[in-house]
C-alpha positions as CSV (number, residue, x, y, z in Angstrom):
1,M,0.0,0.0,0.0
2,L,1.5,3.3,-1.1
3,R,2.0,5.8,1.7
4,L,3.8,8.4,-0.3
5,I,3.6,9.5,-4.0
6,N,6.1,11.7,-5.7
7,T,4.7,13.8,-8.5
8,G,7.9,15.5,-9.6
9,L,9.1,14.8,-13.2
10,G,12.4,12.9,-13.8
11,R,15.7,14.8,-13.2
12,T,14.3,16.6,-10.1
13,G,16.2,14.5,-7.6
14,T,13.8,11.6,-7.7
15,T,16.5,9.0,-7.3
16,S,17.9,10.8,-4.3
17,L,14.4,10.9,-2.9
18,K,14.0,7.2,-3.4
19,V,17.2,6.5,-1.4
20,A,16.1,9.0,1.3
21,L,12.6,7.5,1.6
22,E,13.9,4.0,2.0
23,R,16.3,5.3,4.7
24,L,13.2,6.8,6.5
25,G,11.2,3.6,6.4
26,Y,9.2,4.3,3.2
27,G,10.6,1.4,1.3
28,P,10.6,-0.4,-1.0
29,C,10.2,2.6,-3.2
30,Y,8.9,2.2,-6.8
31,H,11.0,4.0,-9.4
32,M,11.1,4.0,-13.2
33,F,14.2,1.8,-12.8
34,E,11.9,-0.9,-11.6
35,V,10.0,-0.7,-14.9
36,V,12.9,-0.5,-17.4
37,R,14.8,-3.4,-15.8
38,D,11.9,-5.8,-15.3
39,P,10.0,-7.3,-18.3
40,H,7.0,-8.1,-16.1
41,R,6.6,-4.6,-14.8
42,L,7.4,-3.1,-18.2
43,G,4.5,-5.2,-19.6
44,Q,2.2,-3.9,-16.9
45,W,2.9,-0.4,-18.0
46,E,2.7,-1.1,-21.7
47,K,-0.9,-2.2,-21.1
48,V,-1.6,1.1,-19.3
49,V,0.4,3.6,-21.5
50,C,0.3,2.0,-24.9
51,D,-2.9,0.0,-24.9
52,G,-5.0,2.3,-22.7
53,Q,-6.0,-0.4,-20.2
54,Q,-7.3,0.7,-16.8
55,P,-4.9,-0.8,-14.2
56,D,-5.5,-2.3,-10.8
57,W,-3.4,0.3,-9.0
58,P,-3.1,-1.5,-5.7
59,A,-2.0,-4.7,-7.6
60,L,0.4,-2.7,-9.7
61,F,2.2,-1.2,-6.7
62,D,1.8,-4.3,-4.5
63,G,4.8,-4.6,-2.2
64,F,5.8,-1.0,-2.4
65,T,5.4,1.7,0.2
66,S,6.2,4.8,-1.9
67,A,6.5,5.7,-5.6
68,V,8.8,8.2,-7.2
69,D,9.8,9.4,-10.7
70,G,7.9,8.1,-13.8
71,P,5.4,6.7,-14.3
72,S,3.9,7.9,-11.0
73,S,4.6,11.5,-11.8
74,I,2.7,11.3,-15.1
75,Y,-0.3,9.3,-13.7
76,Y,-0.3,11.0,-10.3
77,K,-3.9,12.1,-10.4
78,Q,-5.2,8.5,-10.9
79,I,-2.7,7.1,-8.3
80,V,-3.6,9.8,-5.7
81,R,-7.2,8.8,-6.1
82,A,-6.4,5.2,-5.7
83,F,-4.4,5.9,-2.5
84,P,-6.2,8.9,-0.9
85,E,-4.3,8.5,2.4
86,A,-0.9,8.8,0.8
87,K,1.2,11.9,1.3
88,V,2.4,13.7,-1.8
89,V,5.8,15.2,-2.5
90,L,6.4,17.4,-5.5
91,T,10.2,17.6,-6.2
92,I,11.1,20.8,-8.0
93,R,14.1,22.3,-9.7
94,D,15.1,25.4,-11.6
95,G,13.5,25.0,-15.0
96,E,16.7,25.9,-17.0
97,E,18.7,23.4,-14.9
98,W,16.0,20.7,-15.3
99,Y,15.8,21.1,-19.0
100,R,19.6,20.9,-19.5
101,S,19.9,17.8,-17.3
102,T,17.0,16.1,-19.0
103,H,18.1,17.0,-22.5
104,D,21.6,15.7,-21.9
105,T,20.5,12.4,-20.4
106,L,17.0,11.0,-20.9
107,Y,16.3,12.7,-24.1
108,Q,19.5,11.6,-25.7
109,F,18.4,8.0,-25.0
110,A,15.2,8.7,-27.0
111,V,17.1,10.4,-29.8
112,R,19.5,7.5,-30.1
113,N,16.8,4.9,-30.2
114,S,14.8,6.9,-32.8
115,E,17.9,7.1,-35.0
116,N,19.1,3.5,-34.5
117,R,16.0,1.4,-33.9
118,P,16.7,-1.5,-31.5
119,P,15.4,-4.9,-32.5
120,A,11.6,-5.2,-32.4
121,G,10.4,-6.8,-29.2
122,S,13.7,-6.3,-27.4
123,M,13.8,-4.6,-24.0
124,P,15.4,-1.4,-25.4
125,A,12.7,-1.2,-28.1
126,R,9.9,-1.8,-25.6
127,V,11.3,0.8,-23.2
128,H,11.7,3.3,-26.0
129,R,8.0,2.8,-27.1
130,L,6.7,3.1,-23.5
131,V,8.7,6.3,-22.6
132,S,8.1,7.9,-26.0
133,T,4.3,7.3,-25.7
134,M,4.2,8.5,-22.1
135,V,6.7,11.3,-22.0
136,W,8.2,12.6,-25.3
137,D,5.1,12.3,-27.5
138,G,2.6,12.3,-24.6
139,L,3.5,14.9,-21.9
140,F,5.7,17.0,-24.3
141,G,3.6,16.6,-27.4
142,G,6.6,15.6,-29.5
143,R,8.2,19.0,-28.8
144,F,10.8,18.5,-26.1
145,A,13.5,19.8,-28.4
146,D,11.7,23.2,-28.2
147,K,13.3,24.4,-24.9
148,D,10.7,27.1,-24.2
149,H,7.9,24.7,-24.8
150,A,9.4,21.9,-22.6
151,I,10.1,24.3,-19.7
152,E,6.5,25.6,-19.9
153,V,5.2,22.0,-19.7
154,F,7.4,21.4,-16.7
155,R,6.2,24.6,-15.0
156,R,2.6,23.8,-15.8
157,H,2.9,20.3,-14.5
158,N,4.2,21.6,-11.2
159,E,1.5,24.2,-11.0
160,E,-1.3,21.6,-11.7
161,V,0.1,19.4,-8.8
162,V,0.0,22.3,-6.4
163,N,-3.5,23.3,-7.5
164,S,-4.9,19.7,-7.3
165,I,-3.5,18.4,-4.0
166,E,-4.7,19.5,-0.6
167,P,-2.0,21.9,0.8
168,D,-1.8,20.0,4.1
169,N,-1.0,16.8,2.3
170,L,1.6,18.2,-0.1
171,L,5.3,19.0,0.3
172,V,6.9,21.1,-2.5
173,Y,10.5,20.1,-2.1
174,D,13.9,20.7,-3.6
175,V,16.2,17.9,-2.6
176,K,18.9,20.5,-2.0
177,Q,17.0,21.4,1.2
178,G,18.1,18.1,2.7
179,W,16.5,16.1,5.4
180,E,14.7,18.7,7.5
181,P,11.7,19.6,5.3
182,L,11.1,16.0,4.3
183,C,11.3,14.7,7.8
184,A,9.1,17.4,9.2
185,F,6.5,16.6,6.6
186,L,6.6,12.9,7.4
187,G,6.9,13.4,11.1
188,V,10.1,11.3,11.5
189,K,13.4,12.0,13.1
190,V,16.2,13.5,11.0
191,P,18.9,10.9,10.3
192,E,22.5,11.7,11.4
193,D,24.0,10.8,8.0
194,D,24.0,13.2,5.1
195,F,21.1,13.4,2.7
196,P,21.8,11.1,-0.3
197,R,23.0,12.5,-3.6
198,A,22.2,9.8,-6.1
199,N,22.0,9.6,-9.9
200,D,24.0,12.6,-11.0
201,R,24.3,13.3,-14.7
202,E,27.1,10.9,-15.4
203,S,25.5,8.1,-13.3
204,M,22.3,8.6,-15.4
205,R,24.3,8.4,-18.6
206,R,25.8,5.1,-17.6
207,T,22.4,3.7,-16.7
208,I,20.9,4.8,-20.0
209,R,23.8,3.2,-21.9
210,Q,23.1,-0.1,-20.0
211,V,19.4,0.0,-20.7
212,G,19.9,1.0,-24.3
213,D,22.3,-1.9,-24.8
214,G,19.9,-4.3,-23.1
215,K,22.6,-4.9,-20.4
216,G,20.9,-3.3,-17.4
217,P,20.0,-5.5,-14.4
218,V,16.7,-7.3,-14.9
219,A,14.7,-8.5,-11.9
220,A,13.9,-12.2,-12.0
221,R,10.1,-12.7,-12.3
């Protein structure tokens, strides 16, 4: 049963938040990595995103206490309705920084796979189809390369989250703020160790190369 839902788009510190939440007892935490590394979970989301099937949200997130990054940030309205007691964290970042980071990492994976199509039915091909349908052609309308448009979509997404979630149940959060705001929101003690800084730009590039080559770790299902 999800107790926390992250509505921030990718490259807003969602991987750092995942590590932090698991440190605070909100694990296991569902991340996009769980989808792109696991054929079973990838298939679940293909049915939702590509085929338009209505999912059983509790079953889809079974075994997880929190969810961050995509696809939860894209489908946050439906997920929040399915888990009305869950707290909501919107991770934010300067729009220019967010665009530059996303363009240089996630978007390059999409561009590479568009130019050099992976074998049909392979994990890289399936991931590319899913993410393109959900994010690049979906959320950004096929116009992510238009910087001003992409940043406006990013800004509008954040604004819609703020306007649709009860203020008492929402934390608007920059991971640069560290433990204190997050722990205060969750009502837990601040850990003594430093706040995690996970998945910087170079780490993300390595992960993308692994997924694109079909060499990323895949969960046994």
